[in-house]
Structure formats: C-alpha cells, structure tokens
N, C-alpha and C positions, 0 to 999 in steps of 0.2 A: 222583224229586224233580222237580217242575214248574219249568221255567226261564222267565225273563222274556224277552219278544221284544225285538228291536232298537228298535222304535218306542217301547216303554215306557222303555227305557234313555235314548233321546234326549230324551223329555219330562222325564225325571228330571234330566238334565244341564242342560236349559234352565230348570228350576225351574217346570214347568207341571203337574206331578203334585200331586194333593191330598196333604195331610199324612199321612193314614193310609196311602195307597198308597206314598208315598215312604219312610215308615218301614219298611213291609213289604219293599220292595226293598233298602233299606240293610241290614236284618238278614239277608236272604237272601244278599247278596253276601259277607257275612263267612264264610259256611259253604260257599258254592258257588264253586269255582275257575273253572268255565267261565263263569259270569255275571260274575265279577270280571274275567276277562281281556277279555270283550266290552266291559264298561263302561270299562276302561282304554283300549282301542283307540278307542272312540267318543269318549272325552274328548280324546285326543291329536288325533284328526281334527277335532274341533270347535274346539280351540284353534288349529290351523293355519288353518282357514277364517276364523276371526275375525281373525287377524293379516293374512291376505291381503286381507280386505275393509276393513281400517282404512286410511284415506287420511291420509298424513302430509304436512305442508307441505314443499315442496321449496325449500331455501334458494337453490340454484343450478340452473338448467335442466340436465337430463341431457345435452343435446347439447354443453354446454360442458365436460363432465367425461369426455370420451372417453378420456382417459388415466388415469382413475381405477382400472381394473383393475390388479391387482398387477404383472402381467407388463409392461404398458406403462409403468407408473410407474417400474419399474426401468430400462427403456430410456431414459426421458426424464430421469431424475435427473441424470446428468452434464451434459447440455445445459442443464438448468434452472439448475444451479449455475454454469455458465459464464456464462450470461446474467445471473445474479444478481451475479456478481463484476464484470461489465461495468457494470451499473447502479451498483453500490456505488462502483466506481472513479471513475466520472464525478461522482457526488455528492461524494466525498471531495475530488477535485481542485478542484471548484467552491467548496466550503467553504474550502479552503486559499486559493485566489486571491481569494475574496470577503471573507474575514474576517481570516485570519492576516496576509496581505501588507499590507492597510491598517493593521493594528496595527503592523507592522514599519516602515512608512513614517512613521507618526506618532511612533514611538519614535526613529526617526532624527532627526526634527526636534527631539526633546527632548534630543538630544545624545549618544545612545548609538550612533550610527553605523549602526544598522540591521543589525548583523552578529551580534549575540549573541542567539541564539534563547531562551536561558534568561532573559536580561534582559527580552526581549519578553514572556515568559510571566508573570514576576513583577512587572514594573513597568509593563506596558502600561496597566492600569486606573488606575494612580496618576497618570501624566503626561498621559493623554489622557482628558479629561472627556467627550468625545463618543462614547465606545466604545459606549454603549447604543444609539445610533442605527444602528449597523452590524449589530446582531444582532436579528433579529425572531423571532417565534414559529415560523415555518416553518423557519428555519435551525436552531433548537434541536431541532425535531422531526426534521429530517433527520439531525442528528448523533446523536440518540438512536436512530433507526432503524438507522443504521450500526453503533452499538454492539451492538444486539440481533442484527444479522446476524453480527457478528464472534463473539459468544458462541455463536450457533447453529451456526456452522461447525464447532465442535469438540464439539458434542453428538451423541451416537450416534443419538438418535432423530430428528435433523434430516434424515437422509437419506430419511425416509418422507414428508416434507412439502416437496418441491421447489417445488410451486405457491405455497405460502405464502412461500417464500424469494424467488421471482421477484417476487411482489407487493410484498414489503417493499423489495426492491432498487429496483424501479421507483418506489415511493413516495419513497424517499430521494432518488433522482435528480431526480424532478419537484419536490420541495420545495426542493432545493438549487439547481437551475439558475435563473439569472435569467430574467426574461421575454424579454429580447432574444435569449437563446441559441437559442430555437426558430426564430428568423428568420435564423440564420446562413446565409450564402451559401457553397455548396460548389462548388469547381471542380476538375476532375481531367482532365488532358490531358498530351500530350507537352510542349507549351509553353503556359503559362498567363500571360496578359498582362492587366493592368488599364490601359486606355488613359489617355492624358493627360487627356482631358476626361470621363472616367468617374468617377462618384461611387457608392461602395457604402455604403449607409446602415446596414448591419448589420455583424456580424462576418464575416470572410472566412477560409475554410479552403481552401488551395490546395495541390494535390499534383501534381507533374509533374517532368520532367527539368529544365526551366528555368521559373522563376517570376519575373516582372517586375511590379513595381507602379510605374506611371508616374502614376496618378491619385490619388484620395483614398479612403481607407477610414475611415469614421466610427467603426468599432468596433475590435475586436482583429483581428490578422492572424496566423494559424497557417500557417506555410509549411514544406513538406517537399519536398526535391528535391536535384538535384545542384548546380545553380547558382541562387542566390536573390539578387535585386537589388531594393532598395527605393529608387527615385528620387523617389517622390511623397510623399504626406502620410498618415501613419497616426495617427489621433487616439487610438487605444487602445494596447494593448501589442503587441509583436512577439515571437513565439516561432518560432525558426527552427531547423530540422534540415537541414543540407546540407553538401556538400563545400566549396563556395565560396560565401561569404555576403558581401554588400556592402550597407551602409546609407549611401546618399548623400543621402537626403532628410531629412524631418522626422518624428520619432516623439514624440508628446505623452505617451506612457506609458512603460512599462519595456521593455527589450529583453533577451530571454533567448536566447542563441545557442549552439548546439552544432555545431561545424564543424571542418574541417581547416584552412581559411584564412578569416580574417575581417578585413574592412577597414571601418572606421568613418570616413567622410568627411563625414557630415552631423551632425545634432543630435538628441540624445535628451534629453527634458525631465526624465525621472526616472532610475531606476537601471538599470545595465547589468551583467549577469552573463554571463561568457564562458567557455566550455570549448572551447579550440581548440589546434591545433598551432602555428599562426603567426598573429600579430596585427599589423596596421598601424593606427596611430592618428595621422594627420597633424595638423599645427598648426591647420588650419581647422575641425576637428571639435570638438564640445562635448558634454559630459554634464552635465545639471543636477543630478543626484543623485550617488550613489556608484557606484564601479566595483569589481567583484569579478572577478578574472582568474585563470584556471588555464591555463597555456600552456607550450609548450616554448621558444618564442621570441617576444618581443614588443618592439615599438618604439612608444613613446608620446611624441608631441609636442603633443597636443591638451590641452584644458582639462577638468578634472573638478571639478564644483562642490562636492562634499562629500568623503567619505572614499575612500581607495584601499586595497584589499587585493589583493595580487598574490603568486601562487606561480608563479614563472617560472624556467626553467632559465637562460635568457640574456635579460636585461632591460636595454633602453636607455631611460632615463627622461629626457626633456628638456622636459616640459610643466609645466602649472600644476595644483596640487591645492589645493582650498579648505579641506580638513579634514585629518584625520590620515592618516598613511601607515604601513601594515603591509606590509613587503616581505620576501620570502624568495626568495633566488635564489642559484644557484651562481656566476653571473657577472653582477654588477650594475654598470651604468655610469650615473651621474647627471651629466648634461651641464650646460653653463654657463647654459642657459635654464631650467633646472628651478627651480620655485618651489613649495615645500610649506609652507603656512601653519600647519598644525598640527604636533603631535608626530610624529616619525618613528622607527620601530623597524625595524631591519634585522637579519635573520638570514641569514648567508651562510657558505659553505664556505671562502671566501677573502676577503681584504680587498677591499671594493668600491672602484671607481674613482669618486671624487667630485670634480667640478670646484670650484675655488676660487670661481668666480663663481655657483655654485648658491646659492639663497636658502632659508633655513629659518626660518620665522616663530617657532618655539618653541625655538630653540636648536639646537645640533648634534645630529645623529641619534644614537640609542643603537644601537651596533653590537655584535652578538654573533657571534663567529666560532666555528662548531661544530668541535670537535676530534673526530676519529673514533678515539678510543681504545676499547679493548674495553669492552663494557658490563659485563662481569663484574668489572671493576676498580672499579666505582662502587657504593658501598653503596645509593645511591638506586635502582639497578636492581632489587635484591631487594625493596625497599619497594614499588616499582611492581608487581612481580610479585605481591606479597601483595595489593595493592589490586585487581588484575585478578582474582585468584582469588576475593576477597571479592565483587566485582561479579558474577562468573559464578554464585557460590553464591546470591546474593540473587535473581538471575533464576530460578535453579532452585527456590528457595523459593516464589517467586510461582507458577511453573508447577505445582509439586507441590500447592499449596493450591487453585489455581483450576481446574486441569485434571489431576487425579490419574489419571483413566482414560486420557487421551491419553498421558501420560508413561509409564504402564505398557504401553500399546500399543507405543510406540517401543522399549521394553526387550525386549518379546517379538519384535518384528520384527528386532532385532539378532542374534537367534540364526541368522538366515539371512544369513551373512556375505557370500557371493558376490552374492546378490541385492541386499543393502543397498549394497554398494560399486558395483554396476552402476547401480542407481537413483540413487545419489549423483552419479556421473559425468554421467549424463544431466541431472539437475537442475542441476548446476554449469554445464554448457555450454549446454544447450538453453534454459534460462530467460532469460538475457540476450539471446540471439539472437531468441527469440520476442518479447521486450519491444521490441526495436528494430524488428522487423517490424510489431508492433502500432502503434508510434509513427508510422510512415510511412504508415499507412492513414488513411482519412478520419475514422473514428470511434474509433480505438484509442489516442489519445494518453493519455487517463486510465488506460486499462487497462494500457498499457505502463509508465507511471510507477508505478502501484500494484504491478505485478509486480516491478519493480526494487527498490522499497522492501521488499516481502515477501522477495525473494531476499536482500537485504542483511541483514535481520533474521535470516533463517534461517542465514546464514553464521556470525553471532555466536552464535546459540543452539545451534548444532550441538554445541558442547563440553559443554553441559548434558546433552543426551540421551546423548552418548557417556560422559560422566562417570558418570551414573546406571547405565548398562549395565556399565561397568568395575567400579564399586563392587559391583554385585550379583554379578559373576563372581568377585570376590576374596573377598567376605565372605558370599556366599550370599543367597538370596531374603529380601526384607524383608516382615515381616508387619504393619507399621504405617507411618504417614507419617514418624514420627520416625526409625525405622530406615532408611527410604528416603533421608531427607535425610543421615543419617550416611554411608551408602554413596556418595551423590552427592558429598559433600565429599571423601571419600577418592579417588574417581575423578577429580575435578577437580584434586586435588593431583598425582596421577600424570601427568595430561595437562600440567599446568603445568611440572613438572620435566622431562618428556620434551621439551617445547618449548624448554627452556633449553639443551639439548645442542648444542654447536657443529655446524653443518652438518646433522646429522641431525635437529635440532629442526624445521627447515623441512619436511622430509619427514613428520615426526610430525604437524605441524599440518595438512598437506595430507590425510593419512589421516583425521584427526579430522573435518575439514570434510566430506570426501566421505562418510565413513561416517555422520556425523550427518545430512547432507542426505538420505542414502538411507533411514535409518530413519524420518525425518519424512515423506518422500514415501510410503513404503509404508504408514505408519499412516494418513495422510490418504486414500489410495486405499482402504484397507480400510474406513474409516468411511464413505466415499462409496458403497461397493458395498453394495447391499441384501442383507440376509441372506435365505437361502432360506426360503420359508414352511414352517412345521411341518406335517407330514402327520398 
C-alpha cells in the first residue's frame, strides 16, 4: 500500500490540496494506521506553532509581574496581605475620624451628649440636616472597597490574588485619606521640639522620648513618647500616647489621651477622652465639649462645657459641668465648689460624700448603691445569661450563613487540641503587644487600632467557634446548616452553664477564649497558606 508523504499531509492540514487529492488522502487515512499517526502528529505540531505565533495583548508589562510564578506568589502572599491590612486600617481609621466623629459631635449639639453610639447611628440623619455634605462619592467608594476586602479575607480563593488585595487596600486608603494627610510632617528623635516661633501648617506626627510643642500646629498632632507636653497652640485634634502627658496650651479640636499620668492645665475647645491612671484637672483649665474619663484616681476642679462621663475608682469633683453627669466610682467626693447644671446619676459601692454647698441644676443626684450580693440569688442573673446565650447564638447564625466554610475549618482545627491552645495563648498575648508597638511607630497607629478592634471581636466570637466544636463532639458531625446550628446551640449552652460555676467558671471562660482564638488563628493561617500545585 502506497503511503502519503509528509509534505502532502502538511498541505492537507493547511487546506491547500485540491478537493480530489484531499478526498483521496482522507479515505486512505481511515484504513492506514501509519498515515493516520503521521497526520495526527503533524496536526499537533501545527497547532502548537500557530499558538506560539499568535500575539496576544499584554494587559500589564511582564516586568511588573515578576512575582507571577506560583512559587514566588506563595512567598509574597503573607507580606501582601500584611500590606493590605495596613492600607485598610488607615482607610478605616480615616473614615471613622472624618465621618463618624463629626456625626457624633453634631448629635451632641442636638442634646444626646455624644456618648451613645446607637443613638448616633439611628438619629444622626434626623437631627443633622447637613450630613450629606460630609459624605462624598470617594468616601462611599472607600467604604465599599473595605467591605470587599473584609469579605475577600475569608474566601479561600483570595490567597491566590494577593496583588489584587494590595491594590484594593491602597485604593481604599487613597480614597479615604484627606488631601492634607499626604502633607503631614513626621518627626522622630530622642527629643522632639516645636519651637515657640515655629508654625507647622500641616498635621504633625511626633515620636520620641520627649515631645514638646511650644509653637503652633495648624493641623492635628499625633504624639507618642514617654513625656509629652503641649504648651503651644494646636488647631486640630491631639492624640497622645505617653507615660506623662500635659496639655498647658490651647487645643481647638478634640483631645484623646492614653497615659499613666495626665494633667490638663490649658483649654480644649471640643471633647476630651482620657484613659489614664491618674488625672489632674485644676481650676484654670477648661473643656468646651464633653469629658469622658476612665482612671484609677482623678481630681477635677476645672470647667466642662457639656456632659461628664466618669468611671474612676477614687474621684474628687469640685468643678463646673455644663451638662449632665454620669458618675461611677468606688470613692466619690463632690466638693463645695461643684456645680453640675444637668441631671446627675451616681453609681457607687458606698455612699458618696457630697458637700451641702454643691450645686445641682436639675435637682438632687440619683444615687444607686451597688450591693455585692451573690449573682445567683437574683432571677435577673439567669435572664441575662439567657440573653447572652441568645446573642452568641445569633452571632453564630450569621457566621454559619455568611462563612460556613470558615466555620467548618475552625471545627476541623479544633481536633488539634494542643496546637489550638498554644496558638490561642500566643494570639491572646502577642496581639495587644504588637498593637501597642504598632501604635508607637510613625505609620502604625491605624494598624494598631484595627488590630485591637479585631482582637476584641475575636475574644467575644471565640465562644461561637468553641460551641460549634463542642456540639459536634457531643452529637456527631452535622450534614447540613440546620444540624450545625443545633449543635452550636447545645455547645453554647454547655459553655454558658460551665461559666456560671462559682470560681471554676472563670477558668472555663479562659479556656474557651484561648481555645477559640487558637482555632480561629489556625484557620486563618491555613486559608492564607497557598495549596500545593497539583502534579
């Protein structure tokens, strides 16, 4: 039998043979295995050559995709997600300070005191007709981008697209940051000083062992160090993280202080929030807005223009308060010069010492003395436990519906008891330490705040993941979402009952929190780790 040569077969594949010759070759191939094999090999070779010679448009230059290979992408993914979280944290913090806080201040002017976050959310648009001028399209886009990032964080396939995540995070940060943020002046040294005749026309970020502001800052001032002193004029807000903090000058915005010792001897035009061990507030100092205070010991003789909210172990109040007063203290003394024009509500462990000369514009204060009787003797205790169980179950319901895969991942990780407990201990201790370290760096304040918020949310949500794991251990594996929810409800009930046991209940809750943090950490690490490529 005569066979066709290679050239004839190539002409046939290219469609260049005449019809009669092509028909003859086609009929021959059906009966000749050798020619059929040759034709198939030539066809494969021809297809490969055509694909190689086809030029496709390159959407991104190849030199910019040097991390595109699978192995390098796996190595870059953790760093990419870390950068993404940094961008997202900066954007979220800016949206909070640029949108939510102005709403809160306007709500305060409407009479809500600016302390109720729920009231701000539900009534902000009702009482403040100018809200629409505070939210523009770019801020809405930034918020939407952050939501997309949050959803992508828990999706399994997101680990294969770290570059897209970085781009989205950077986009959210750029959209959220105000124009002036890019011009912030950053100073870092052992001693940072703004001289008396110096004017900083932008925001100031100062990090050092000692930071002193003697001049003028026309924007916000973010201060981190051991000793922080503001003797000059800050036209924006002051955010201070330090061991010893003093504000002796003028602050036109708000003051947020986290310190061991804080003394306010100057003027703050808006609101002040203080988290300190000791506070001194002499008579010459003034706060134009409200004061929110958390301290072990505080002495207040100065003037507060609006409301006062204080949670202090030992509190000496001898100043003027223009609005309402919400006071909770173990040892409260209200002196003869005290003048509180609004309603006063006091919660104390013992009867407070109130001078007869103290003035109360809305009548005598409402005093509630807390009696430390056993919680188990009160029917309300069991009602509150039921509500807490229901709240935890509702959170579990949301997680089971929105992130069923992640929830099941945590249940599988729970089988590794020792590793889960170890990871939980690390997450419980290392996360707040890392957040504090991030906050005292130049660019890590937003990341640190975001880490603390996520850490706090994880502490509460830990019971949900442990409850689902316990329920599965007790009743067996669940084959549907409904069965999973039933097992979660049983597990949460067991946790709640164990937590009610005197003395041992505290240990039970500690184990639940540590174990829950551990399974969540392991599940996130597993999802962030790229799967090995199939061979």
